[in-house]
ZADREN-780820 format. One record per residue: residue number from 1; residue in one letter; z, x, y of N, C-alpha, C, O in turn. Coordinates in steps of 0.2 Angstrom, whole numbers, plus 5000, padded with zeros to 4 digits. Layout:
N
NODE_resi_resn_n.up_n.east_n.north_ca.up_ca.east_ca.north_c.up_c.east_c.north_o.up_o.east_o.north
NODE_NUM_a_Z_X_Y_Z_X_Y_Z_X_Y_Z_X_Y
...
This chain:
103
NODE_resi_resn_n.up_n.east_n.north_ca.up_ca.east_ca.north_c.up_c.east_c.north_o.up_o.east_o.north
NODE_1_m_5787_5031_5501_5784_5025_5500_5777_5026_5503_5776_5030_5508
NODE_2_v_5772_5023_5500_5765_5024_5502_5763_5019_5508_5764_5013_5506
NODE_3_t_5760_5021_5513_5758_5016_5518_5750_5015_5518_5747_5018_5514
NODE_4_e_5748_5010_5522_5741_5009_5522_5737_5015_5525_5732_5017_5523
NODE_5_k_5741_5019_5530_5737_5025_5533_5737_5031_5528_5732_5035_5528
NODE_6_d_5741_5031_5522_5741_5036_5517_5735_5034_5512_5733_5039_5508
NODE_7_m_5732_5028_5513_5726_5027_5508_5720_5026_5512_5715_5022_5510
NODE_8_l_5719_5030_5518_5713_5029_5522_5711_5036_5524_5715_5041_5525
NODE_9_v_5705_5038_5523_5702_5044_5525_5699_5043_5532_5695_5038_5533
NODE_10_f_5701_5047_5536_5698_5047_5543_5698_5054_5547_5702_5058_5544
NODE_11_t_5696_5055_5552_5696_5061_5555_5703_5063_5557_5706_5060_5560
NODE_12_g_5705_5070_5555_5711_5072_5556_5716_5071_5550_5722_5073_5549
NODE_13_a_5714_5067_5545_5718_5065_5539_5718_5071_5534_5713_5075_5533
NODE_14_s_5724_5072_5532_5725_5078_5526_5723_5074_5519_5726_5069_5517
NODE_15_v_5718_5077_5516_5716_5074_5510_5715_5079_5504_5716_5085_5506
NODE_16_f_5713_5077_5499_5711_5082_5493_5703_5081_5492_5701_5076_5492
NODE_17_y_5700_5087_5491_5693_5087_5489_5693_5087_5482_5695_5092_5479
NODE_18_d_5690_5082_5478_5689_5082_5471_5684_5086_5468_5678_5084_5468
NODE_19_s_5686_5092_5466_5681_5096_5463_5682_5098_5456_5687_5096_5453
NODE_20_l_5677_5101_5453_5678_5103_5446_5683_5108_5445_5686_5109_5439
NODE_21_s_5686_5112_5450_5691_5116_5449_5697_5114_5451_5702_5118_5452
NODE_22_g_5698_5107_5452_5704_5103_5453_5704_5100_5460_5699_5101_5464
NODE_23_l_5709_5098_5463_5710_5095_5469_5712_5100_5475_5717_5103_5475
NODE_24_i_5707_5101_5479_5708_5106_5484_5711_5103_5491_5708_5098_5494
NODE_25_p_5716_5105_5494_5719_5102_5500_5714_5103_5506_5713_5109_5507
NODE_26_c_5713_5098_5510_5708_5099_5515_5711_5095_5521_5715_5091_5521
NODE_27_k_5708_5095_5527_5709_5091_5533_5701_5089_5535_5697_5093_5536
NODE_28_i_5700_5082_5536_5694_5080_5538_5693_5082_5545_5697_5081_5549
NODE_29_t_5687_5084_5547_5685_5086_5554_5680_5082_5557_5679_5082_5563
NODE_30_a_5676_5078_5553_5672_5073_5556_5670_5068_5551_5670_5070_5545
NODE_31_g_5668_5062_5552_5665_5058_5548_5659_5054_5551_5659_5052_5557
NODE_32_r_5653_5053_5548_5647_5050_5550_5645_5045_5546_5645_5045_5539
NODE_33_g_5641_5039_5549_5638_5034_5545_5644_5028_5544_5649_5028_5547
NODE_34_g_5641_5023_5540_5645_5017_5539_5645_5013_5546_5641_5014_5550
NODE_35_t_5650_5008_5546_5651_5004_5552_5655_5005_5557_5655_5003_5563
NODE_36_g_5660_5010_5556_5665_5012_5560_5672_5008_5559_5677_5010_5562
NODE_37_e_5671_5004_5554_5677_5000_5552_5679_5003_5545_5675_5006_5542
NODE_38_p_5686_5002_5543_5687_5004_5536_5683_5001_5531_5683_4995_5531
NODE_39_e_5680_5004_5526_5677_5002_5521_5678_5006_5514_5680_5011_5515
NODE_40_r_5677_5003_5508_5677_5006_5502_5674_5013_5503_5669_5014_5506
NODE_41_c_5676_5018_5499_5672_5024_5499_5666_5024_5496_5665_5020_5491
NODE_42_t_5662_5027_5500_5654_5026_5498_5650_5033_5500_5653_5037_5504
NODE_43_s_5644_5033_5498_5640_5039_5499_5637_5038_5506_5635_5043_5509
NODE_44_r_5637_5032_5509_5634_5031_5515_5638_5035_5521_5635_5037_5526
NODE_45_i_5644_5035_5520_5648_5039_5525_5649_5046_5522_5651_5048_5516
NODE_46_r_5647_5051_5527_5647_5058_5525_5653_5061_5529_5654_5059_5535
NODE_47_c_5657_5066_5527_5662_5069_5530_5661_5077_5530_5658_5080_5526
NODE_48_d_5665_5080_5535_5665_5087_5535_5673_5088_5535_5677_5084_5537
NODE_49_a_5675_5094_5532_5682_5095_5530_5683_5103_5530_5678_5107_5530
NODE_50_e_5689_5105_5531_5691_5112_5531_5697_5112_5526_5702_5109_5526
NODE_51_v_5696_5118_5522_5702_5119_5517_5708_5122_5521_5707_5126_5525
NODE_52_t_5714_5119_5519_5720_5120_5522_5724_5125_5519_5729_5128_5521
NODE_53_k_5723_5126_5512_5726_5130_5508_5722_5133_5502_5718_5129_5499
NODE_54_e_5722_5140_5501_5718_5143_5496_5719_5140_5490_5724_5139_5488
NODE_55_h_5713_5139_5486_5713_5136_5480_5707_5139_5476_5701_5137_5477
NODE_56_g_5708_5144_5471_5703_5146_5467_5697_5150_5471_5699_5154_5475
NODE_57_a_5691_5147_5471_5685_5150_5474_5685_5148_5482_5681_5150_5485
NODE_58_f_5690_5144_5484_5689_5141_5491_5694_5144_5495_5700_5141_5495
NODE_59_p_5693_5149_5499_5698_5152_5504_5700_5147_5509_5697_5142_5511
NODE_60_r_5706_5149_5512_5708_5144_5518_5703_5145_5523_5701_5150_5525
NODE_61_g_5701_5139_5527_5697_5139_5532_5690_5138_5530_5685_5137_5534
NODE_62_y_5689_5138_5523_5682_5136_5521_5680_5129_5523_5684_5124_5524
NODE_63_k_5673_5128_5525_5671_5122_5528_5666_5119_5523_5662_5122_5521
NODE_64_f_5668_5112_5522_5663_5108_5518_5659_5104_5523_5662_5102_5528
NODE_65_e_5653_5103_5523_5649_5100_5528_5644_5094_5524_5641_5096_5519
NODE_66_n_5644_5089_5527_5640_5083_5525_5641_5081_5517_5636_5081_5513
NODE_67_i_5648_5080_5516_5649_5079_5509_5651_5071_5508_5654_5068_5513
NODE_68_p_5648_5068_5503_5650_5060_5502_5657_5059_5503_5661_5063_5500
NODE_69_s_5660_5054_5506_5666_5052_5507_5670_5051_5500_5676_5051_5500
NODE_70_y_5667_5049_5495_5670_5047_5489_5673_5053_5485_5677_5052_5480
NODE_71_l_5672_5059_5488_5674_5065_5485_5681_5067_5489_5684_5072_5487
NODE_72_f_5682_5064_5494_5689_5065_5497_5694_5060_5496_5693_5054_5496
NODE_73_v_5700_5062_5493_5705_5057_5491_5711_5058_5495_5714_5064_5496
NODE_74_p_5714_5053_5498_5719_5054_5503_5726_5055_5498_5726_5053_5492
NODE_75_h_5731_5059_5501_5737_5061_5498_5740_5054_5494_5743_5055_5488
NODE_76_g_5740_5049_5497_5744_5043_5495_5740_5040_5488_5743_5036_5485
NODE_77_c_5734_5042_5486_5731_5039_5481_5731_5044_5475_5727_5043_5470
NODE_78_v_5735_5050_5476_5735_5055_5470_5742_5054_5467_5747_5054_5470
NODE_79_l_5743_5053_5460_5749_5052_5457_5749_5059_5452_5744_5060_5448
NODE_80_k_5754_5063_5453_5755_5069_5449_5760_5067_5443_5765_5066_5445
NODE_81_r_5758_5068_5438_5762_5067_5432_5764_5074_5428_5761_5079_5431
NODE_82_k_5768_5073_5423_5770_5080_5420_5763_5084_5417_5763_5090_5418
NODE_83_h_5759_5080_5414_5753_5083_5411_5747_5082_5414_5742_5084_5411
NODE_84_t_5746_5077_5419_5740_5075_5421_5740_5073_5429_5746_5072_5431
NODE_85_t_5735_5072_5432_5734_5069_5439_5730_5063_5438_5725_5062_5435
NODE_86_v_5733_5058_5442_5729_5051_5442_5727_5050_5449_5731_5051_5454
NODE_87_i_5720_5048_5450_5718_5046_5456_5716_5039_5457_5712_5036_5453
NODE_88_l_5720_5035_5461_5719_5028_5462_5713_5027_5466_5712_5030_5471
NODE_89_s_5709_5022_5464_5703_5021_5468_5703_5016_5473_5698_5013_5475
NODE_90_c_5709_5014_5475_5710_5009_5480_5710_5011_5487_5714_5008_5491
NODE_91_y_5707_5016_5489_5707_5019_5496_5701_5017_5500_5695_5015_5498
NODE_92_y_5701_5018_5507_5696_5016_5511_5694_5022_5516_5698_5027_5517
NODE_93_v_5688_5022_5518_5686_5027_5523_5683_5024_5530_5680_5020_5530
NODE_94_k_5686_5028_5535_5684_5025_5542_5680_5031_5545_5683_5037_5546
NODE_95_s_5674_5030_5548_5670_5035_5551_5671_5035_5558_5672_5029_5561
NODE_96_d_5670_5041_5562_5671_5040_5569_5664_5040_5573_5664_5039_5579
NODE_97_k_5659_5040_5569_5652_5040_5572_5648_5035_5567_5645_5037_5563
NODE_98_p_5648_5029_5569_5645_5024_5565_5637_5025_5565_5634_5028_5569
NODE_99_k_5634_5023_5559_5627_5024_5559_5623_5021_5565_5625_5015_5567
NODE_100_g_5618_5024_5568_5615_5021_5573_5617_5023_5580_5614_5022_5585
NODE_101_e_5624_5026_5581_5627_5028_5587_5625_5035_5588_5625_5039_5584
NODE_102_t_5623_5036_5594_5620_5043_5596_5627_5047_5598_5631_5045_5602
NODE_103_p_5626_5054_5597_5632_5058_5598_5633_5059_5605_5638_5063_5607
């Protein structure tokens, strides 16, 4: 069963990075921008992530920095079928450092 937490991108969440070479398993290490409240995925929120499992050109431990949040998809929003993968667009993003807040 999919819960609300499975449909939220936040620091520490296990997500997929949506790339041209497929869905790459990652873990979010930081999120910046936005209001600090859950909101629809947008380019205003930027995320850092680390690859958790080797996938094609991306070795385990590879770091993505300052990537728009709409490219990270929570596991609960990915439906794998026999011949295709469907990404549901009903997920939200929560940043840990809202815009205007000093580090």
